[in-house]
Every structure is written in structure tokens, then in C-alpha cells.
N, C-alpha and C positions, 0 to 999 in steps of 0.2 A: 561747547557754544556753536552756536549757527546765528547767521544773521541775514534778514530779520526774522522772526514771530507772528505768525496771524493766530490770534486767538480770541477768544468772549471776553467782552470787557462785563463784568456781571453788574456792575451800576447803569448800564444803558442799554444792554442787550447787543450792542451793533459789533462787528470784527473792528478789531484794530491793528493795526502796523507799529511794532515795538522796534525802535532804533535800536541799535547796540554798537558801541564803538570797538572794531575789531579788535583793535589792538590793545584795550585794556577789560573786554567785557563788561564797563560801565552802560545805561541803561541813559539814551539821551531823550528820545522823547517816545510820544504815542499821539499815532493819529488814527482817525475815525479812517474806515473804508467805506467808500462808495459802492454803488448795487448798479446793477442795470438800467435801472430805472431812470437814475441818476445822468448816466450818458446818454440814455435816447432824451432827456428834458435838455440837458446841456448842447445836445446837437442839433434841437429844435430851435433853441433860442439862439445860436450862434448863426443858423440858418436865418434867421428872423434880422439879425443883425449886422448879417454883412455884406446887403446892399448898402447903406449908408456908410458903412467902412471904407468901401471900395468906389463910393465917391468921393470920400472924401481928400481933397486934392493931396498931391503924394507930400508938399512940402509940409503940411501938419501931419501927417502920416510919420515922417521923418522927425518931426519935431518930439513926437512922444517915445519915438525910439533912442534920441540923446536924452531923456529922461533917464532911460535906464541905463543908458551908459554912464551919465553921471553917479548913479545910485552905485554902481560896480566902482567907479573909481573913491568915490566916498567912504566904500565900505569894503578896501581891500584885504584889511585882516581879519575881520568878520567873516567874511565870505572865505577868505583861504584855511581858517581854523573850523569852521564847520564842514568843509569839504575833508580835510584831514581826519576830522573826528567821526565823519559817518561814512566815509569809503576806506580810510585806513593808509592814505597815500601821505607824504610828507607834506608840510607846507610850503617848500619850495615846489613841488612839485605840483600842488594846487595853485598857487600863483602862475608859475610859468605856463601851463599845460591848461588850466581849465580858467583863472579868472581875468589875465591880461588878455591872453589872446581873444576870449570873450568881448573885450571893452575892444580890441582893435580890428574885432570882424563887424562888432555895430558900426565902428568909422566907416569902414571900407564898403559895407551896404549904404548905408546913408549917402556916402560919396558917389556911388555911382547907379544906386536903383535906378534914377532919371533915366542914365542910357540903356539899360537892362531893359526898361518898361517901354522905351521910343518905340513906335512905330517903326519899321524897317522896309523902306521903297525897294521893289525888285525893277529890275531894267525891264525894258517890254523884250519879249522872245524873237518876234519876226513878225512881219509887215500884215500878216491877217488879223493881230490885235492891236492894228495901229492906235486903234480907238480907244482902246482898255489902260489903266494905269491902276496898277497894283502893289499891297502893302501889307504887310504883315503884321498885325498887332499881339499883344501879350493879354492874357486873358485870365484873371484868378478864378482858381479851380471851386473855390466856396468855402467851404469847412474843411481844413485839413487836420487832419489826427496826426500827433506826434508820440512816438512809444521811443522814450529811452532807454538809456541800459545804464549799468550801477558803476562801472569802470571809468567812465568820463561823465559822471552824471550831470553836469552845468554846461562845458561848453559843447558837447555834440547838440544837446538841445535848443541851447540859447542862441547861436547860429540859426538854426533852423528856425526857431518862432520868429526872430527879426526879420528872417528873410519871406517867410508867409506873411508875414503882416506889412512889410514895407508893400509888396504884391498884390493886397488888399483881401488877400484870405482872412476867414477868422480861424480860431485855433481851439481846439481841444489837445490837453497835453498831459500826458500819464508819464509819470516818472517810475523810474524803478523802485518796488518795494522795499530792496536792498538799500538803498540811499533816499528813502523819504527825507530826511530833515533836509539836505541836498534839494529836493525836490519844491519844499516848501520855502527855504530862501531864495530858491530861483523866482519863486511866484512873489516873492516879495519885492524882489528887483524887476517884475515885470509890474508889478502892482505900482511899482514908481512912475511908470511912464504914463499913469492917470489915462488908459485906455476907456472907451464906452463900454457901458454896460457890455456883457456877454460877448464882446470880441476877443478875449480870453479867457478859456475856465481853465481849472485845475481838477483833476480826475486824479485820485488815489485808488485802487485797486489792483489784484493780483493778475499777474502778467499773463497767466494761463488763461484768465477772462477777458484780459482788455482788447486785445484785437478782435474776437467775436463781437464784443460788444459794440466798439467803433463801428465795424464793418455794418452790422443789423442795424445798427442807428440809422445811419446813410449817411457817414462821411464822405466825400469828394477826392477824397485822397488820401492815403494812408503813407507816411514816414516810419519806417521801424528800423531799429538797429540793435541788433543782438543775434542770436546764433543761425545755423544754416538751417538747420530742421523747423524751429518756430519761422524763420524767414517764408522757407518752403510752404507752410503749414499756411500760412496767412495770405500767400500768392493764389495758392488754388482757392482758399476760400472766399480772397477778394474776386476771382473769376466768375461766382455766382452771380454778380451782381455788375460783373464787368470794371470792378472800381479801381482805377490805376494805384501802384504802388510802387514807392521806391524803397531798395532791400541794401541796407548797409549791414552786411554778413560777418563772416570770422576770416582768417587770416592764417596763414603756417608759412611766414615771410622769411624768405630766402637773402641772404648776403652773399656776393663774390668777392673773393680778396685776390687781387691779381698780383702777379710776384712782381710788380714793381709799385705797389702799394704802397702807403705813408704808414706803417704797420702798427705804430705807437698811436695813432690818430684812429687807425682801424680799429685796434682793442678797445682802446677807449669809448669808441663810436656803439662797438656791439654791447659793451656793457651798459651802457646808457638806454640805448635804444632795445635792449632786451630783457631789464631788469628794472627800471624806473617803473613805478606803480606796482612794484613787487611783480612785474613782467605781463600785467593783466590790460594790455594793449594789444589790440586787432592787428594795428599795422607793424606791431615790433620784431625785433629780430628773434627769430626762431632757431631757424638754421643756416650755417653758416660752410660757405664752401672755399676753401683757401688751395691754392697753388701748392705742390709739392715744394719746389724750390724753398718756399718761406712760410712753412708748415708748423716746423717747430718752433722758428722764432716767436711767429704770432700765437701760440698757442703759453709760450712762457710766459707774453707781454699780458695774455690774456687772463693768464693765473693770477700775476702780479696785479692788475686792474678788481678782479672777482676776491683776492683776500683784504683786499684794501677795503672793501664796500662795510658800511654801519649799517647793522638791519636793527630796526627797533621801533619804539615809541618816541615819538617825534615831542619831546618834552622843550629843547632848547635849540631848538635848530640843529642837532646834533648826530642826526642821522641821515645814511643816503639812501635807502629802502625801506618803505612803512608795510605795512600788515596785506594779508590777502584778505578782499573784501568777506569771501564767504567760506564757510569752512567746507561747503560742497563742491567750490574750486581747488581748495588744497588737495580733496580727495583725488579729485581727474590730476591737478600735477604727477600726486606720490604715484598714483597708477602710471602713468607714462615712464616717469622715470622707474620704476620695476619692471616693468615689461621691458624698458631697452637693456637693462642687467641682465634680466632672465636670458637675451637674445644674444649675449655677449659683450653690448656697452661697458664701459668704465669710466668712472667718477675721476676726473683730471685734477678737477680744484671747484671747491664747494667753499661759498663764506659761512660764518655762524651766528644764528641767530640768538637773541637773548635768550635765556634759560628759564623757566619759572615764572614766567611774565601770566602765563595763560593765556595772552594775546596769540591772534592766527597768523603767525611768521613762519615763513618757509625760508632757507637757504638759497642763495643763486648758487648753480649748479651747472659745470661745464660736463659734457659727457664727448666722449670719443669713440673711435671704435663703431660708432655709428651707421645703421645702413636703412633704408627705406622698406625692410620691414616692420620698422619700429614705429611705436603711435608717435613717438616724439616726432620723428620727420615725416609723417605723412597725415597726422592728423592737427590741430589746432589743439596745443598745450595751453596756453594764454596763464602762464605762469612763468618766475623766473629762471628758466634752465633753456640751455644753449649746447643742441647738438651740433659739433664740429667735425667735418668730413673732408678728408685730401684728396684731391683732383689733380690729374696730371696734366692736363689742359684746360683752360677756359672752357673751350666747346664742351667736354665733359662737366666742366660747372654748370653751364647755362643748359647743359640737357637734364640735369637732377634738379635744378631750380625748376622748371619747369615740369617737374612731372610730380602735380599736385593737381587734386580736383579745386583748390584755390589758388586765389590770384589779388591778393589785395595791395601788397605793395614789395619792393624788392630794392635792393641797392648794388651799387657796386664800387669799389673800392681801387684807383688805381691814381696816379702822379701824373697820367696821360689824360688828360679831358675827353678828348676827340675818341681814342678807345674806347673809353669806360660809356660813354654815351653811345657808341654803337654796337655795344654788349647788353648796355639796358634794353635798347632796343630789340631785342633777341627774346626778352624775357616777359611772358606774358602777365602781365600785372598791371593795376590800373597807375600805380604811381612808381615811377622810377626815380631813384635818387640818388646822385655820385657823391661819394666820400661824406655822406652823412645817410640818415634813416629814421622814419616817422614823423621826421619835424615840419612836414610838408601838409601833416592835420591842420599846425597854427598857422598855416598860410590862408589867410581869407581868400585872398584870390585863386588858387590853384585848386581844381575840383578834386574832390575826392570818392572815391569808388573802386570799384575791384571787376576785375575779369573772372571769368568760370562761375563755381558757385559762391565766390565771395561778395554777389550782392548783382542788384538791377539799379540801374538811374547812379545819379551824382549829390554829394551836396559841395557845399562852398562852391566860390567863383562865378562866373557867367553861367557854366551849363547848372550848377546848381542852384541858380537863383531862378533860370528858366524850367527846373524842375517843379516851379511853385504856383506857373502859367502854363496855360495853354494857348496854343497859336491860333490866331484867326485871321481869316485873308479876306480882306476887302478890295473889292475890285469896282471901279467906277468910270465913267463914259468922261472923256475931255473933250468931246464935239456935242456943244449942248443941240445943235440943230438936228443931228444925227436920230433918224426916228425908227429903224431896227439895224440888225445884223443882216447881211447877204444871203445867209446859209439857212433864214429863216423860213418857215412857208410862207405861199405854195411854192413846192420845187420843180423844176424845168432843165432840158438838157444845158442849158446856157450857166444854170448854177452849177451844175455836173462841173460842167469844162471849167466855171472860173476857180474852180476848186482844184482840178488838176494842174491851171495856173499858179494857183499857189505854190504847189508843189515844185511847179516846172522851175519858177523865178528861184524858190530857194534852195535847189538841190540841182536842177539838171547840168550835168557837163556841157552838154552843146549850146551855144549861143541863139541858135536857132530855137530851140525849144524855150530857153528862157524868154525870148521875145515874143514868140507866140504864147507863153503863158502870160506875159504882162498883156498883151492885148484881151485876151480873154477874159484874166481878170479886170480890165478897167470896163469891159460889159455888161459887170454885173455891179460893180462897186457903186453906181449911180443907186440901187437900190437901198443903200443904206439910207438914203435922203427921202425916201417916200414910203409911203405903208401900203403902198400897192404892191 
């Protein structure tokens, strides 16, 4: 079983996406696929609709978003159920990490968008520009393209859509083919906002075509969440037209366990952040570095937590870990485990998935005797696998944590908060959490994004909101009777000396030169009030 399948539908001759429940193999839905011309037309119409949407008072744009939030709150169970069936995660996961945090994000951006979009006044730099006042305005890009992943198919795109719309952009949105059912219910949520026509357009097409189609259609900025390989390709493609991009890519995220850590909390946190959503979290724990003084105690606690996990189909809120979304990702996880075992790693603990269900389930696995020659420690596994290494010092742990081409998130576990923060600052990752992991993605106020090949740009928070706009500098005069700048044509010796005077007044060490500079500046300053 693979999910989804693109096939010809004989009755219409159109390509369709078939959505299958990865936990049961049940066919859920079938949707028509858009083509490149559909994208071009959508971008054209969105471009025409954008000026009016931008001109709409922010208060009214906020009102549209609040209607979407109301839809979420009124349909919590339906949304969680659809996400669970289409993606494979449990309903608790769906509610906690997708539905609830989306409602919270809508509230945060509605409450703070006015502050984010407000002009920022700049203080005067020096006396040469005493007649000038400057400010920075935030201007929407225009038509924003958003390409979403299948691991968090609701929460990741929803917050981006909300930010884009509040900033005054129109949006072309493509959900992952693997989770089209979620994409369509997200569209229902946005439709509940009663937006003007063509302000939001939903596109269904294969990911292999979408990036090219969006960029060639002339979108003004692209937001992509997905693999490093595709992100690099899209960045190269976007460079042909200098289209700006925001890329949230992969992670192979480390967890550092200090000798003074609360080991029970650390073990529970590692299992949640490494195995929830069947490990399909770009910011989840994949590598664990444990101080040698507590290594064995931590491992035993970790084994206890792993063996207690219930894996299977969420029929009555009775499982902790759901299904893998795609068989392709299952193959990657198995390949990484096989590579590690071949190179000397051992399986220390393994939870057991249900047998004979036909679902796409994998055991949650703890590997020991791992090293950085193994795929599981050097590449993104994106599955329920934890590689645990013993270290003799925290400096060694930090060095190993930084030994990666990725840098999305990391965590430090210690009872000493000050020490943990100092250690965290040494790790080259975009988000560092202390005694927790992964959860910062659910905080709308905290920017999300990585270092190195984990991406470019940020989503969430004030920085993420700023990604939806361009800075525009506005400079105006405050003396209405000033006719020109004194350094304008025609040039003369006095102007030259006056400019030197500015330098002397501002920076000369000698009081004599400062006085001389002020005199020369005063000689030319009257030119400001005449056209001669």
C-alpha cells in the first residue's frame, strides 16, 4: 500500500488524487488534479484581487480570520478525525499539534497584526539630515504561494495562510498530495472566513510540478515546507526570476542530557518528541547525547517508556502512536535502521506495532552503539527511531550535536536552567528548548526555522509575520519652507568645506576643528532655504 495514488479516472479523463487511510488501507476520498494552466489563471486572478484586499482596513481582514477561527472551534472533533484518518496520527496528536494550535495562532496574529504592520519611526542619525524624518512601512508582497507538507498538513499551512492574508497578500495554496483530504477541510475552514473572490485559491497538483508551476506563473513569494533536496531545487529555480523564498526544510535534531538532568522527565520528553506523529516531525528528537555518569540509568528509563507505547489504529483514543503516512517514508526508516545495525549498532528497546492489520505501522526503536558514520545519526530519518550516544563531557555532546549539515532544533536537559541556556547557545540550531523539545512550533509567538541546510527564513512570531511583507522606507521633510538640500548643484568650495564641517562637528577630536566645522556648516546651511 502506498499513499496517495495518482491515476487516470476513466469517466472524466482527468488525473485524480486518491486518499487512503494509512492505518487501515481504506479509501477515503478522490479529488481532481489541477494543471499548470489552472495555476497561471489562479495567480492572474489573485494578482487582480490583491490591491483591493490590501486596501481593506485591517480591522475587516481580522474579522475574516476570526470567522475561520470560529469554524475551527465549532468543528474540533471533525477536524481531528479527518487529520487522523488522512495522515495516520492519533486524534490526540491531531487536536494538540494541529487543530488547537491553529486556533491559538489565529488569535495571536489577529491580536498582534496591527503592531506588526505599524510604521516604525527611525531616530535621526545626525545633524546633516536634521530636516528629514524616516520610517519603515511593511508592504505585502502581492500573491504568495504556499506549498505544504504531509506531516502537519493543517497547522503548518494554516498559520502561514493567516499571516499572509492579514498582511494584505492574496494566497495560492497547495496541500500535499498525500493529505488531500486535510487540504480540502482546510479549504472549508478558509472558506468559512467569507473572503472576497480570488483572495484565496486552493490547488491540487503533484509536488513535483507545483514549485515550477507557482514560480513560472509569477507568484511574488514562495513559502515551502519539505525536503532539503526540493528546497534547494526551488531556490535555484526562484533565482531565475529573483523570486524570494522562505524554506522550512529538514532536521536531524539533537537532545543533550546533562548529568544533573531530571532523567524521568528527559526520558518521557525524548519519547514524546521523537515518536509522536510516528516520528514524522522535522523538529523532533532523532539524536540523543547522554553524559556517561547517567547514561545507563537514562537508557533504562527510556526503555520503560518505549515499551509502554501503544501503537495502532486510533479507534477509541486507545493508542499513543499512529501510522506512518507513506510507505516511502517507511522504507527510509527501515533503510536507516538496517544501515546502523550493519555498522555495529544494537536495538536496545523496541515497541511492537499491531500485527496483521495491513496498516503502515513501525515499531518505536532505540538504537545504541551508534556513531556519526551511520545514516541514522547524520541524515534525517523522519521516523520513530532514537539513536543514543554516551559522551564523557557536555563539550563533547555539543560538538557532536553540531556535527550535522542540518540545524533546525535542539534541546538541553538539566536542572540548572542557567547552565542549560549557556549550553544551548553553543548549539547551531534555529530553536533551542530547555527540558522540552519540539513544542515551540506550537507557540505562535516563537519564530520557527533553522540554521545551515534546515532552511532560509522564518515562520511564526513577529519575524515570521515580517516574512509576509517587504520593508518600504519613507523619508519626508519637516521644514516646509526648505527649498533644497545644501549639497545639491551647483557645487562650490563652500559646499566642500561645509561637508567637511559636518565630519568635524560629528567626529573631530579637537575642539578647534569642531568649532571650525560648525562655522563652515553654517555658511552653507542657508542654501537650504533658497533655490539659488
